[in-house]
C-alpha positions as CSV (number, residue, x, y, z in Angstrom):
1,M,108.7,31.0,-105.8
2,A,106.2,28.5,-107.2
3,V,105.5,28.7,-110.9
4,P,102.8,26.9,-112.8
5,K,104.1,24.3,-115.2
6,K,101.5,24.8,-117.9
7,K,99.2,27.6,-119.0
8,T,95.7,27.4,-117.5
9,S,93.0,27.2,-120.2
10,K,90.4,29.9,-120.8
11,G,87.6,27.4,-119.9
12,K,89.2,26.5,-116.6
13,R,89.8,30.2,-115.8
14,N,86.1,31.0,-116.7
15,Q,84.9,28.1,-114.6
16,R,86.8,29.3,-111.6
17,H,85.6,32.9,-112.1
18,A,81.9,31.7,-112.4
19,T,82.3,29.7,-109.1
20,W,83.7,32.8,-107.3
21,K,80.8,34.9,-108.6
22,A,78.2,32.4,-107.6
23,K,79.5,32.2,-104.0
24,A,79.2,36.0,-103.8
25,A,75.6,35.9,-105.0
26,V,74.7,33.2,-102.4
27,A,76.4,35.2,-99.6
28,A,74.4,38.3,-100.6
29,Q,71.1,36.4,-100.7
30,R,71.9,35.0,-97.2
31,A,72.7,38.4,-95.8
32,M,69.5,39.9,-97.3
33,S,67.5,37.1,-95.7
34,I,69.0,37.5,-92.3
35,G,68.5,41.3,-92.5
36,K,64.8,40.9,-93.4
37,S,64.2,38.5,-90.6
38,V,65.9,40.8,-88.1
39,L,63.9,43.8,-89.2
40,S,60.6,41.9,-89.1
41,G,61.4,40.4,-85.7
42,R,61.2,36.8,-86.8
43,A,64.9,36.1,-86.3
44,Q,65.5,32.8,-84.4
45,G,68.9,31.6,-83.6
46,F,70.6,34.7,-84.7
47,V,72.3,36.9,-82.0
48,Y,72.5,40.6,-82.6
49,P,72.9,43.6,-80.3
50,V,69.8,45.4,-79.1
51,A,70.2,49.1,-78.4
52,E,69.2,49.9,-74.8
53,T,67.0,52.9,-74.2
54,D,67.8,55.7,-71.7
55,D,64.4,55.4,-70.0
56,S,65.8,53.5,-67.0
57,E,67.9,56.5,-66.0
58,S,64.9,58.9,-65.6
């Protein structure tokens, strides 16, 4: 099993954690933007399923 040769500094650990948190914030913002565009009907280039109505069977 691989073992690190030296202890990672607190600064490096905090930097890695901050990067991970920033990626999550960007992904959440992107998801919110896509959701808003889908709900408003302005979505272009984004494929999503559209529920079919049962009016055609009547």
